[in-house]
C-alpha positions in Angstrom: 24.0 4.0 -33.7 22.6 3.8 -37.2 21.5 7.3 -36.7 24.6 8.6 -35.8 26.7 6.5 -38.1 24.3 7.8 -41.1 25.2 11.7 -40.1 29.1 10.9 -40.1 28.5 9.0 -43.1 26.5 11.6 -44.7 29.8 14.2 -44.6 31.9 11.6 -46.2 29.6 10.6 -48.7 27.0 13.2 -49.3 25.6 11.8 -52.4 24.3 8.6 -50.9 22.0 10.8 -49.0 20.6 12.5 -52.0 22.9 15.7 -50.9 25.0 15.7 -53.9 25.2 19.6 -53.5 27.3 19.1 -50.4 30.1 17.3 -52.3 31.7 20.7 -54.0 31.4 22.2 -50.5 32.6 19.7 -48.0 36.7 18.8 -48.6 36.9 16.1 -46.0 34.5 14.6 -43.7 34.2 13.3 -40.1 36.3 10.7 -38.8 35.3 7.4 -37.1 35.8 9.8 -33.7 33.3 11.7 -34.7 30.4 8.8 -34.5 32.2 7.7 -31.0 32.1 11.4 -29.7 28.6 11.9 -30.8 27.5 8.8 -29.2 29.4 9.6 -26.0 28.1 13.1 -25.8 24.3 11.9 -26.8 24.4 9.7 -24.0 25.7 12.2 -21.4 22.8 14.7 -22.8 20.3 11.7 -22.3 21.8 11.5 -18.5 21.5 15.4 -18.1 17.8 15.2 -19.2 17.4 12.2 -16.7 16.6 9.7 -19.2 18.4 6.4 -19.3 18.2 6.0 -23.2 19.3 8.2 -26.1 16.5 9.6 -28.5 17.3 11.5 -31.9 16.6 14.7 -30.5 19.8 14.1 -28.1 21.8 13.6 -31.3 20.7 16.7 -32.8 21.3 18.7 -29.9 25.1 18.0 -29.5 25.7 17.3 -33.2 26.7 21.0 -33.7 29.4 20.7 -30.9 30.6 17.7 -31.9 30.7 17.9 -35.8 31.6 21.6 -36.5 35.2 21.3 -36.5 35.2 17.9 -37.9 34.1 18.8 -41.4 36.6 20.6 -44.0 35.1 23.0 -46.6 36.3 23.9 -49.6 37.7 27.3 -50.5 34.6 27.8 -52.8 32.3 27.1 -49.9 34.5 29.4 -47.8 34.3 32.2 -50.4 30.3 32.0 -50.5 30.8 32.1 -46.9 29.1 28.8 -46.1 29.8 27.6 -42.5 30.1 24.3 -41.1 26.8 24.8 -39.0 25.0 25.2 -42.3 26.2 21.8 -43.9 25.3 20.1 -40.5 21.9 21.7 -40.7 21.3 20.3 -44.2 22.7 17.1 -43.4 20.6 16.7 -40.4 17.7 17.7 -42.3 18.3 15.1 -44.8 19.2 12.1 -42.7 16.0 10.1 -42.1 15.3 10.2 -38.3 14.5 6.3 -37.0 
């Protein structure tokens, strides 16, 4: 759960996760519903993989689909052709995996 929360909070306060450059790229971060849906989707993905528990790879596997439309980019980011997938990749690479 803490890993999911760290990912979602990194979209809201990127400077707390050593992602200060994303501060000018993200207009608004993910809502609390993102963390709820990320947890549900991670559990479903783990179930499909025949596991009764969630591992960080499950969270990473569904993260793009859950978070893609929940992050708003600034006009500057859109002008530079930065996509939400690139932002999510940077967040996943920066947030410490438990």
